[in-house]
N, C-alpha and C positions, 0 to 999 in steps of 0.2 A: 440594525438589520442583521439577520442571521446569515452566517457564512455556510454555504452548503459544501458537501464533498466535491462537487463539480467546480465550484469557485476556487477551492484550495488547489485542486489538480491543475486547473487552467493557469493559475498564477505560477505554479511550479514549472509547468510546461514552458511558459514564456521566458523563464529565466534559464532553462536548461537546454532548450531545443532551438536550433537556428530558425529564423522567421521566414521560411520558404513557403509556408502554407497559410500564414495568417492565424489569427486566434481560432482554436477549434470550437465548433458549435456544440459538441458533446464530448464527454469523457466516458467511453463505453467500458463496461466491465465484463459482460458475458453475453452469449447468444445461444439460442436454441431454435432449430428449425428456421423460420423466416423472421424471427423476432430477435431484438437485442435489448439489453437493459443498460442504462447508464449507472454511474456510481451512486446516484441518489435513489436508485430503484425504479425509475420510470421506464416503462416498456414502449418500444417503438416497432412498428412494422417496417422492416428494411426493404425498401423498394429500389435501392441502389446496388445492393450486394457487393459493396467494396468497389464500385464502378465496374460492374459486369464480371466480377471475379468469383464470388462465392456461389458457384454453380449448384452445389448441394446444400446450400444454407449453412447453418451453424451446428457444430457438434454432431455431424453425421457419423454414425457408428462405423461405416465402411472406411471413411477417411481417417478417423481416429485409429482404427485398427491397423490400417495399412502403414501409417506413419509410425505408430508405436512398434509394430513388428519389425519394420525395417531399421528403425533407430536402435533397436535392441540387438541387431545383428551386425549392421554395417552402416555407419553414419556418413562418413566422407572419405573418399580415397584419392581425389585428384584425377586428372585425366592422363596420368601416366598409366592408369589401369582402367579396365572396364568393369562394369557390374551388371548383374542380371537385370535389375530394373531398367537400366539405361538401354540395354539391347532390346528388351521386351517392349519398351515404350517406342523405340525407333520402328520396330516391326508393327506395332499397333498403328502408328501413324501411316505406315505404308498401306495397311489394310483400310484405313479411313479414306485415303486418297483413291484407292481402287474402288471403294463404294461410291465415291463421288464422280466416278467416270474417268479418272486419270489412267491412261493405258501405258504410260512410261514409268520406269523405276523412279523412286524418290529416295533421297537420303537427307538426314536431318542433322543440323547443328543445334545443340541445346544451350540456351542462355539462361539468364535469370529474370528477364523481363521482356516486354514488348519492344522497348527502346533498344535493348541490346540485340534483339532479333533483327530489327531494322538496320542497326549498324552492320551486322553480318551481311545482310542483303546488299547494303551499299557497297561493301567491299567486293562482293561477288560481281556487281555490275562493273566495277573498275577492272576486275580481272577479265571480264567478258569482252569489254571494248575500252582499252586504256585511253584515257583522255576524252572519252565520250561524254556527251551532255546527258544530264538526268532531268526528266520532266516530272513534275509533281502537280497535283491539283490545287487550285485556289481553295481556301478554307480547310485545307488538310491539317491533320495532326498525326505525326509519326513518332513523337518523343522529344525529350529535352536535352539529351547529350548533344555535343556540337555537330556530329554527323547527322543524327536524326532531326535536329533542329533546323538544319539546312534545307530539309524538305518539308518543313512544317510552316504553313502560311499563316503565322500569327505574329505580326510586327511587334506587338506588345511584349512578347517573350523572346523574339529574335533580336530586336534592335540593341539591347544592352550588351550583347555578346558578339557583335560584328567586329571584324570580318569572320564569316563562317566559311567552311569548305565550299568552294565555288563550283561553277559550271552547272548550276541548277536553274531551271526556268519553270515558273508557275503558269499553268494554263487553266482556263475555265473548264469545269467538268461537263463539257458538251462534246459531241462527236465532231462538230465543225471546228471547234477550237483546237482539239487534239490533232486533227488532220492538218490544220494550218501550221502547227508547231513541229511536225515530224519531218525529218530528213535522215540521211545516212549518218549524220553526226550523233544521233541519239543512241545512247547506250541502253537506256531503260526508262520506263515510266512507272511511278509508284501511284497506286490507286487504292482507296478504301471503298468497299461496296456500299457502305453507309457511313457518311461522315459524322461520327458521333459528337465530336467536340464542336462541330458547326451547328449542332441542333438536331442531330439524328436525321440527316438529310440523305436519302438514297441517291446514289449516282445512277443515272439512267442506263438501262441495259445497252442502248445503242452506243453510249460512250465507251462502255467496257468492250463490246464486240469490235468497235472501230479501232480501239487501242490494240486489241489482239491481232487484227489484220495488219495494222501498220507495223507492229513489232515483227511480224513474220516477213513483211516486205523489206524492212530496213535492218534486219539482223539485230534487233533490240530485244530486251527482256521485259516481259510484263511481270511486274512485282505487285502482288495483291496483299495488302495489309489487312489481315483478318484478326488482328490483336483483340479488337472489341467484338467483332461479329462472329468469330469462329467458335468451335466447340459447342454447337447446339444452341447458341444464343438466338438465332433466327429460325430455329426449327429444323436446321440441317447442319451437318458438320462444317461446311464451308459455304458462306453466303453467296460468293461470286460464282461458284461452280454451277449454278443454275444456267449460266449463259456463256462462261468462258473458263478455259483451263490456263493457269498461269505457269510461268517459268520458275518463279519463286513465290512462296507463300510464307508469311510470318504470322505467328499467333502466340498468345500468352494468356493473360488474365484468367479466364475460366479453366484453362488447361490443368492447373494444379489444385483447383477447388479452394484456393486461399493460400496454398504454399507457393512461394515464388518460383516460377519457371517460365521460360519462353522458348520458342522454336523457330528456326529458319529452315525451311524445307526447299531443297533444290530439286527441280524436276528434270529428268533426262540428263543430258550432258552437263547441265548447270551443276548437278551434284558432283561432278568431277573437278570443278574449278579450284576448290580449296585443296591444298596439299599440306603436308606436315609443316607447322610453323607459320602458315599464312593467317591463321586466326586461332583464338583460344579463350578459355575462361577457367579460372581456378574452380569455381563452383558450378559451372555449367554441366548438366547431366548428373548432378548430385543424386545419389541413390535414394535418399529420402524424398526429394522432390519428384523423382521419377516414379517412385512407388505411389505417391499421392496422385500423380497424374493418371497412372494406370487405374487406380480405384475410381477416380473421377470419370474417366472415359467409359469405364465399364457401366457405371450407373447412368451417365448421360445418354448412352445408346438406347436406353429404354424410355427416355423422356422426350425424344424429338417430336413425336406426334402430340404429346401433351403440351409442349411449348407452342407449337403452331396453333392448336385449338385454344389454349388459354390466352395467347396473345391476340388472336382474332376476336375472342369474346371481349377482352378489355377494350380493344379498339372500337368495337360496336357499342359498348356501353358508354364510353366517353364521347363518341361521335353523336350519340343520341342526345347528349346533354349540350351539344353545340360546339364541342372542341374539335379543332383540327388535330388529327393524330397521324404521325409519320412513323416509318420504320417497319420492322418485321418481327414476328415472334415475340419475344420478351425483351426487345430493345426498342423502346418507344420514346418519341419526342412529342410533347403535348404543347401546342401553341397557346400562350397566355399573353396578357398585356404587360405584366410586370413579374417576371419569373423569380426575381429575388424575393419579392414580397410574398408570392405564392409559396415558395419553398419555406420561408419562415413560418407562414401560417400553418402549413402542413406539419412542419417539425413541432410546433407548439401543440398540434393536435395528435402527435404520436406517429407521424409518417416521415420516413427519410427519403427524400428525392434530392436532385441537385439542379442547378441552373447553368447549363453550358453556354447560353447566351442570354441577352436581356429579355427575349420573348419566348423562351422554351424551357420547360422542365423536362428532365430526362428520368425515365424509369428503366431499370435493368435489374430486376429482382432475382433472387435465387430461382433456378429453373424448376425447383420443386414446388414453387408457390401454386396455390389453387385458386379457383374462382371464389371459393368461400373465404379464403384469406384476403382476396382483393375486394370483396364486397364493401368492406368498411371504407376503403380508399375511394371507391366509386361514390359512395354516399357523401364523403367529405368533399369530393369534387363537385357534386351536385350543389352543395352550398356555395361554391365559388362561381358557378356557371354564369350567373347573371352579370357579374362584373368582369370576369376573366376570359370567358370563352370567345372564340372567333378572332383572336389576334392573328395577324398575317406576318 
């Protein structure tokens, strides 16, 4: 039996890398636009985008140029000092929030990931109401560090690390359940507009608006996790801004276009809670990452309408085949009977998706993807429709 380059690298991977992710399905070598190639030269249409990260796809000249230019002048300086890209990115985020209807000032803490952004948000809630209870939604995902894991409702990844930081209560993502859980002891509630790891399940608008009203009534903070949904993924900058304005917003993933960066944004007086020494990060606000984010945001600003239109077209095409499709823009969950099997079939056919639960495949492609790019995927799904469509 011939040993391929992929086989060789997978064996080397298993001997050199901690087994936190399991065996890799592919060993990728390069990417261009919305396609990637493995080390054996096979091409794949990337419909996952690094899990909603690669907003501009691969090898985008604006991102390459921004990173190269910044790295050639100033790579890393620590947070003893400021840099122009850091300040400019903070100002750009202020502009984005204003565009989304926020009428209070916002200030940003830059981290390296969505998990770290949520850790910062958790610390802000402790400062806001010391000893207060934190509510989070069932089926939520906010990260894997101990703090973020405490508000992530996945026993399979929680239980091995108990006890976690306490005073967290999980509630169903309904207006009635949220109202029943609220009282003056609540310091904050964490919510995702669309629960990506649960299978791309939108949280009802009335759950979001009820939470906002209860936070106002009980002096609690509404924390919206836009790590997966933000930065144009749903066709607007912030998915939840369609119906609520938060006290804290976290986002990451698409922000850097593939360069690691996260952001925790404090709105109004929440932006004053952190003081010198109360939080920090050696790499947070790194000039290269901030330059990448600025380039990404500049181009995403021209893609919002395209994301809405393309996502609606994809939903229509798949629905016509009999599939239930959830989500918004270019964050979509497609209901199937056996997601692991479908993901494997699609991978063998040259399409990258993933299976966040047993009956859903998730697509979150680069925001630059077109209907023409997606046509081959729709055709592949047509071949699966007779056996896989209609799973509930």
